C-alpha positions, -999 to +999 in steps of 0.1 A: +216+000+763+188-025+747+163-007+745+175+022+728+182-001+703+150-009+697+136+026+687+160+028+659+148-008+648+114+003+639+127+038+628+146+012+601+122-005+594+094+020+592+113+037+567+126+000+545+084-005+546+078+032+528+106+026+504+088-008+495+060+012+493+068+040+470+084+015+441+055-010+448+032+024+434+064+028+404+058-003+395+020-009+400+021+028+372+050+010+353+026-024+345-005+003+340+014+020+309+031-021+295-009-027+297-023+003+286+004-003+251-004-034+245-042-027+241-028-005+215-010-028+201-040-052+202-063-023+180-028-018+154-030-052+153-063-061+141-066-028+123-034-038+102-054-075+092-087-057+079-063-034+062-043-063+045-076-081+041-093-061+016-057-056-003-065-087-011-098-085-016-095-056-040-067-076-059-091-106-062-115-082-075-092-060-100-083-074-130-047-067-143-036-060-177-012-077-194+024-068-181+051-056-199+093-065-200+106-032-203+148-041-194+144-049-158+110-055-140+081-058-159+054-023-154+020-023-175+021-010-202-015+008-195-027+024-163-055+004-146-092+020-163-114+039-142-142+058-149-136+092-160-098+086-163-085+113-183-063+102-211-028+116-200-020+093-178-018+070-203+019+067-224+027+090-250+021+062-274-016+053-268-025+091-261-016+094-304-033+058-312-064+073-286-060+111-310-062+087-344-091+062-333-115+096-324-103+116-359-116+083-377-148+091-399-159+051-386-143+016-364-107+022-372-084-001-390-052-014-379-037-008-407-057+032-413-034+035-379-009+023-385-006+050-420-015+077-397+011+068-367+043+062-391+041+028-379+052-002-407+027-024-417+053-049-413+033-078-392+053-079-368+043-041-364+009-046-371-003-067-344+020-052-319+001-018-329-036-041-326-024-054-290-021-021-281-051-011-291-070-039-278-058-030-250-072+005-248-109-012-263 
């Protein structure tokens, strides 16, 4: 009877060994998948840092025009200008100013632009228009 028990133990040990080897293989595959994902995340992190550095550098190079407070957060009165930029990107009042200046025979005077746009010649109004003209210049 002792000899009959011995083969049962060997079979149990062998079966358990096969289970453990299969489990070890599965864990090894999971470990490789985790390492691959960690490598991908490292690449993504490097790209994100580079993009952030480029954005900061671009922000430093860009001259930001004056912002105006309009019932809430500050907004740009005139969008960032670029070569070949279409005037339709400007707000409507700036487009009207550009039209008046374009039609002028020579340099446009603030009083002339105010008159053609129907804006009061009061100092507060004319200085506001002068500021807009300076932003466009």
